[in-house]
C-alpha atoms as one frame of an Amber mdcrd trajectory, in Angstrom:
protein
   0.000   0.000   0.000   1.378   3.406  -0.953   0.303   6.850   0.136   0.958
   9.825  -2.083   1.079  13.234  -0.442   0.187  15.162  -3.585  -2.591  12.834
  -4.739  -5.779  14.616  -5.847  -8.565  14.490  -3.311 -12.086  13.231  -3.897
 -13.430  16.279  -2.080 -14.985  19.017  -4.194 -12.739  22.026  -4.615 -15.331
  24.635  -5.584 -17.538  26.173  -2.916 -20.679  28.142  -3.574 -19.813  31.744
  -2.725 -23.235  32.476  -1.227 -23.041  29.615   1.242 -19.414  30.334   2.117
 -20.296  33.980   2.796 -23.176  32.923   5.043 -20.896  30.564   6.954 -18.312
  33.325   7.384 -20.934  35.742   8.733 -22.276  33.125  11.139 -18.749  32.348
  12.357 -18.054  36.046  12.953 -21.285  36.437  14.949 -20.437  33.342  17.000
 -16.984  34.752  17.782 -18.556  38.016  18.973 -20.966  36.153  21.257 -18.163
  34.004  22.678 -16.030  37.105  23.239 -18.837  38.820  25.139 -19.361  35.707
  27.247 -15.632  35.562  28.039 -15.601  39.221  29.104 -18.607  38.666  31.361
 -16.888  35.670  32.934 -13.703  37.668  33.538 -15.647  40.554  35.077 -17.594
  38.182  37.326 -14.363  36.571  38.540 -12.730  39.876  39.488 -12.307  40.336
  43.247 -14.531  42.949  44.849 -13.068  46.362  45.630 -11.752  46.668  49.198
 -13.833  48.601  51.718 -12.051  50.797  54.230  -8.401  50.318  55.095  -8.577
  47.021  56.966  -5.726  44.803  55.867  -3.918  47.525  53.962  -1.400  48.276
  56.722   1.664  46.049  56.724   3.755  45.731  59.871   7.337  46.149  58.673
   9.056  46.033  62.094  10.628  42.777  63.180
């Protein structure tokens, strides 16, 4: 059995431009949604802002 790297494929090489454009638009919209979801997750994971000065003083004397 031999395998040729440059052998022609049985897959079609021409793609309908209308369907490829629709797929590209759908992929772009999906990336935007996933980006918004990632930003919301990052914002939700951020630690809350400190209140007052408790814990901000560090004792530097030994």
